[in-house]
C-alpha positions as CSV (number, residue, x, y, z in Angstrom):
1,M,0.0,0.0,0.0
2,I,1.3,3.4,-1.0
3,L,0.8,6.2,1.6
4,T,-0.5,9.5,0.1
5,L,-0.4,12.6,2.2
6,E,-3.0,15.4,1.8
7,F,-1.5,18.8,1.3
8,D,-2.5,22.1,-0.3
9,N,-3.6,21.0,-3.8
10,M,-1.1,23.2,-5.5
11,H,1.9,22.8,-3.3
12,Y,3.7,19.4,-3.0
13,K,6.7,18.5,-0.8
14,I,9.1,16.2,-2.7
15,G,12.5,14.6,-2.3
16,F,14.7,14.2,-5.4
17,A,17.0,11.3,-6.3
18,G,19.4,11.7,-9.3
19,T,23.0,11.9,-10.3
20,P,24.0,13.1,-13.8
21,Y,23.5,16.2,-15.9
22,I,20.0,15.1,-17.3
23,A,18.7,14.7,-13.7
24,R,20.1,18.1,-12.7
25,E,18.2,19.8,-15.4
26,F,14.9,18.2,-14.3
27,L,15.7,19.1,-10.7
28,K,16.1,22.7,-11.8
29,E,12.6,22.6,-13.2
30,F,11.1,21.3,-9.9
31,V,13.0,24.0,-8.0
32,K,11.6,26.8,-10.1
33,D,8.1,25.4,-10.2
34,E,6.0,27.0,-7.5
35,K,3.8,23.9,-7.2
36,F,6.7,22.0,-5.6
37,Q,9.0,22.3,-2.5
38,V,12.2,20.2,-2.8
39,D,13.0,19.2,0.7
40,F,16.2,17.3,0.0
41,V,18.2,15.6,-2.7
42,I,19.8,12.2,-2.8
43,T,22.7,11.6,-5.2
44,N,25.7,9.2,-5.7
45,S,28.7,10.0,-3.6
46,A,31.5,12.3,-4.9
47,K,34.0,10.5,-7.2
48,A,37.3,11.1,-8.9
49,K,36.8,12.7,-12.3
50,G,38.9,13.9,-15.3
51,R,42.5,13.5,-16.0
52,G,43.5,14.9,-12.6
53,Q,41.2,12.5,-10.8
54,K,39.9,15.3,-8.7
55,I,37.1,14.3,-6.2
56,S,34.0,16.1,-7.4
57,Q,30.3,16.1,-6.6
58,S,27.8,14.8,-9.1
59,E,26.0,17.4,-11.2
60,V,22.9,17.0,-9.0
61,G,24.9,17.2,-5.8
62,E,26.7,20.3,-6.9
63,F,23.5,22.0,-7.9
64,A,21.8,21.1,-4.5
65,I,24.8,22.4,-2.5
66,N,25.0,25.7,-4.5
67,N,21.2,26.2,-4.0
68,K,21.3,25.3,-0.3
69,I,19.1,22.2,-0.7
70,P,20.0,19.5,1.9
71,C,22.0,16.9,0.0
72,Y,22.6,13.2,1.0
73,S,25.2,11.1,-0.8
74,H,24.3,7.5,-1.1
75,D,25.5,4.9,-3.7
76,N,22.6,2.8,-2.4
77,L,19.7,3.3,0.0
78,K,20.3,0.4,2.4
79,N,21.1,2.7,5.3
80,F,18.9,5.7,4.3
81,D,17.2,7.6,7.0
82,E,13.5,6.8,6.5
83,S,12.3,9.6,8.7
84,L,13.1,12.0,5.8
85,L,10.2,10.5,3.9
86,K,7.7,11.2,6.6
87,N,6.2,14.5,5.4
88,L,6.7,14.1,1.7
89,N,4.0,13.8,-1.0
90,A,6.5,11.8,-3.2
91,M,10.0,11.0,-4.1
92,I,11.2,11.9,-7.7
93,V,13.8,9.6,-9.3
94,I,15.7,10.4,-12.5
95,A,18.9,8.5,-13.3
96,Y,19.8,8.0,-9.7
97,G,21.8,4.8,-10.4
98,A,20.6,2.4,-7.7
99,L,17.6,0.3,-6.9
100,I,15.1,1.6,-4.3
101,P,14.6,-0.9,-1.5
102,K,11.2,-2.4,-1.0
103,K,11.0,-1.1,2.6
104,L,11.0,2.5,1.3
105,L,8.2,2.1,-1.2
106,Y,5.3,2.9,1.2
107,I,5.2,6.4,-0.4
108,S,5.1,7.2,-4.1
109,W,8.5,7.1,-5.8
110,I,7.9,8.5,-9.2
111,N,10.5,7.7,-11.9
112,L,11.1,9.3,-15.3
113,H,12.2,6.5,-17.7
114,A,13.5,7.4,-21.2
115,S,11.4,5.1,-23.2
116,L,7.8,4.2,-23.9
117,L,7.5,1.4,-21.4
118,P,7.2,-1.6,-21.5
119,R,9.6,-1.2,-24.4
120,W,13.3,-0.9,-23.3
121,R,13.2,-1.5,-19.6
122,G,16.7,-1.2,-18.2
123,A,19.8,1.0,-18.0
124,A,20.2,2.1,-21.7
125,P,16.8,2.8,-23.3
126,I,18.0,5.7,-25.4
127,Q,20.9,3.8,-26.9
128,Y,18.8,0.7,-27.6
129,A,16.0,2.7,-29.3
130,I,18.7,4.0,-31.8
131,L,20.4,0.7,-32.2
132,N,17.2,-1.1,-33.1
133,G,16.1,1.6,-35.6
134,D,13.1,2.8,-33.7
135,T,11.4,5.8,-35.3
136,V,9.6,6.8,-32.1
137,T,10.7,6.7,-28.5
138,G,9.6,8.8,-25.5
139,L,9.3,9.3,-21.8
140,T,7.3,7.4,-19.2
141,A,6.4,8.8,-15.8
142,M,5.9,5.7,-13.7
143,L,5.6,4.4,-10.1
144,I,8.6,2.5,-8.9
145,E,8.0,-1.0,-7.6
146,E,10.4,-3.8,-6.5
147,K,10.8,-5.2,-10.0
148,M,13.0,-3.0,-12.2
149,D,11.0,-0.6,-14.5
150,A,7.8,-2.6,-14.1
151,G,5.7,-0.2,-12.2
152,A,2.4,1.3,-13.1
153,I,2.4,4.0,-15.8
154,I,1.3,7.5,-14.9
155,D,1.6,9.1,-18.3
156,Q,3.8,9.0,-21.4
157,C,4.9,11.4,-24.2
158,E,6.4,10.5,-27.6
159,I,9.6,11.7,-29.1
160,K,10.5,11.2,-32.8
161,I,13.9,9.7,-33.7
162,Q,15.2,11.4,-36.8
163,N,18.8,10.3,-37.4
164,D,19.4,11.3,-33.7
165,T,22.5,10.5,-31.7
166,T,22.2,9.7,-28.0
167,Q,23.2,13.3,-27.2
168,S,20.6,14.8,-29.5
169,L,17.9,12.6,-28.0
170,I,18.9,13.7,-24.5
171,E,18.5,17.3,-25.7
172,K,15.0,16.4,-27.0
173,I,14.2,14.8,-23.6
174,L,15.2,18.0,-21.8
175,M,12.6,19.9,-23.8
176,K,10.0,17.8,-21.9
177,R,10.9,19.1,-18.4
178,S,7.7,21.0,-17.9
179,W,5.6,18.0,-19.2
180,F,7.1,15.9,-16.4
181,T,6.6,18.4,-13.6
182,N,3.0,19.0,-14.7
183,T,2.4,15.2,-14.9
184,V,3.7,14.7,-11.4
185,A,1.5,17.5,-10.1
186,K,-1.6,16.1,-11.8
187,Y,-0.9,12.6,-10.4
188,L,-0.5,14.0,-6.9
189,N,-3.7,16.0,-7.3
190,K,-5.4,12.7,-8.2
191,E,-6.2,13.8,-11.8
192,I,-4.5,10.8,-13.4
193,D,-5.2,7.1,-13.0
194,T,-2.2,4.8,-13.4
195,Q,-2.2,1.9,-15.9
196,A,-0.4,-1.4,-15.5
197,Q,2.3,-2.3,-18.1
198,N,1.5,-5.0,-20.6
199,E,4.1,-7.7,-19.9
200,N,3.6,-9.2,-23.4
201,Y,5.5,-6.3,-24.9
202,V,8.5,-6.1,-22.6
203,T,11.9,-5.6,-24.1
204,F,15.2,-4.9,-22.3
205,A,18.0,-2.4,-22.7
206,N,21.0,-3.8,-20.9
207,K,23.8,-1.7,-19.5
208,I,26.3,-0.6,-22.2
209,K,29.8,-2.0,-21.9
210,K,33.0,-0.6,-23.4
211,E,33.3,-3.6,-25.7
212,D,29.9,-2.8,-27.2
213,G,31.6,-0.1,-29.2
214,V,33.6,-2.7,-31.2
215,V,32.4,-3.0,-34.7
216,N,32.0,-6.2,-36.8
217,W,32.5,-4.9,-40.3
218,N,30.7,-7.9,-41.7
219,D,27.5,-6.2,-40.5
220,D,25.1,-4.2,-42.6
221,A,26.3,-0.6,-43.0
222,N,22.9,0.6,-41.6
223,V,23.5,-1.4,-38.4
224,I,26.9,0.1,-38.0
225,E,25.7,3.6,-38.6
226,R,23.1,3.2,-35.9
227,K,25.7,1.9,-33.5
228,I,27.8,5.0,-34.1
229,R,24.9,7.3,-33.3
230,A,23.8,5.2,-30.3
231,F,27.3,5.1,-28.8
232,S,28.2,8.7,-29.6
233,V,28.5,9.7,-25.9
234,W,30.2,6.5,-24.8
235,P,31.9,4.2,-25.5
236,G,32.2,5.4,-29.1
237,V,33.0,3.5,-32.3
238,K,36.7,3.5,-33.3
239,Y,38.4,2.8,-36.6
240,L,42.2,2.2,-37.1
241,I,43.8,4.0,-39.9
242,Q,47.5,3.1,-40.4
243,N,48.1,2.5,-36.6
244,T,46.2,5.6,-35.5
245,E,42.8,5.2,-33.9
246,Y,39.9,7.5,-34.8
247,K,36.5,7.8,-33.3
248,L,33.8,7.9,-35.9
249,I,31.6,10.9,-35.2
250,K,29.2,11.2,-38.1
251,C,28.6,8.7,-40.9
252,I,25.9,7.7,-43.5
253,A,25.2,4.3,-44.8
254,C,25.2,4.0,-48.6
255,D,25.2,1.4,-51.4
256,D,27.7,2.7,-53.9
257,C,27.7,0.5,-57.0
258,E,31.0,2.1,-58.3
259,F,32.9,0.1,-55.8
260,L,31.4,-3.4,-56.4
261,E,34.2,-4.5,-58.7
262,L,37.0,-3.6,-56.3
263,N,38.9,-6.4,-54.6
264,T,38.2,-5.3,-51.1
265,K,37.5,-6.9,-47.7
266,N,35.0,-5.9,-45.1
267,G,36.6,-3.2,-43.0
268,D,38.8,-1.8,-45.8
269,M,38.9,1.9,-46.5
270,I,38.1,3.5,-49.9
271,I,39.0,7.0,-50.9
272,F,37.0,8.2,-53.9
273,E,36.4,11.8,-55.1
274,N,37.7,13.2,-51.8
275,K,35.2,11.1,-49.9
276,L,36.0,8.4,-47.3
277,Y,34.2,5.1,-47.2
278,I,34.5,1.8,-45.2
279,V,33.5,-1.5,-46.7
280,C,30.8,-3.3,-44.8
281,G,29.1,-6.7,-45.1
282,K,26.3,-5.0,-47.0
283,G,26.8,-1.5,-48.3
284,F,29.4,1.1,-47.4
285,L,29.8,3.5,-44.6
286,R,30.7,7.0,-45.7
287,I,32.6,8.9,-43.0
288,L,31.6,12.6,-42.7
289,K,33.3,13.4,-39.4
290,L,36.0,11.7,-37.2
291,Q,38.3,12.5,-34.3
292,K,41.7,11.4,-33.2
293,A,42.2,11.0,-29.5
294,G,43.1,14.4,-27.9
295,S,42.3,16.3,-31.1
296,K,39.3,18.2,-32.3
297,V,36.6,16.7,-34.6
298,I,37.4,17.1,-38.2
299,T,35.6,16.5,-41.5
300,S,36.6,13.7,-43.8
301,E,37.8,16.3,-46.3
302,E,40.1,17.9,-43.7
303,F,41.4,14.4,-42.7
304,L,42.1,13.5,-46.4
305,C,43.9,16.7,-47.0
306,G,46.6,15.8,-44.5
307,F,46.4,12.0,-45.0
308,L,46.9,11.9,-48.7
309,S,50.0,14.2,-48.6
310,N,51.7,11.6,-46.4
311,F,50.1,8.4,-47.7
312,S,52.2,5.2,-48.0
313,F,50.9,2.0,-49.5
314,C,48.5,-0.1,-47.3
315,E,46.6,-3.1,-48.6
316,K,43.5,-2.1,-46.5
317,I,43.3,1.4,-48.2
318,H,42.0,1.7,-51.8
319,I,42.4,5.0,-53.6
320,V,39.9,5.0,-56.5
321,K,40.2,7.4,-59.5
322,K,37.0,8.1,-61.4
323,C,36.9,6.7,-64.9
324,N,35.7,9.0,-67.6
């Protein structure tokens, strides 16, 4: 049974649990919304970041401290002080990074999940939507229960995927901040009835690992192009050019018939009319932007300008001259 406290219909006391940038931006929306009072924030503990490994607060933690909101650092909630929940209408959870213990679920814990549940339950819904070629994704406001991402749906909103990367989808999600705060307010004001998820349509988005960025060049060019967009933030997709590793930033899949007679292997590079291609199991990947570690992002034309002036023979690289 979930305990619901009665307060002024247009003023709700909440706690907020979140850690990264995206959570911080939604926290800002709750703080500025007069319908809410943020009593405290829970975030992951400070960690070493950057090249200098300086101990730093999470983005949510830093915002809370700077705005004099009580902030509690917990990597999990096993020893969380339950008395903090006593006078709340609800807890809001966005990318907190840990499961909520069953013993704390006697009040409403409202989660924002970055998919149209029950599709893509799990840690990486944005990446999996891109990887699988979904044309529509969205946000789900839901109640947290003991089973991961299986709680009742409060409301959903759709977001179109149009050649998006993970980063560009995050920016689209951030445009829905007021939708989420309004949805939470309507739910707490008993204007919305929840709906159970249909277990027949459940799919899972497992946590992304570093090795997921490794490409099998025997795959279809369209599959590889989606992987580049999905892993644009992390771990990235790399390609080795004469012993130098480059991160592929922007590419398009194509089927260029002019290359079909070449004696190439999957993963080989083709240079044609100042354009850069990689041979795939089906089709070709045209590279538009790439980046060497520690350097700025460059266009393929900029890359080729320097590369061709110092080019030495390599059996994996094919320079094709157009036949008149």
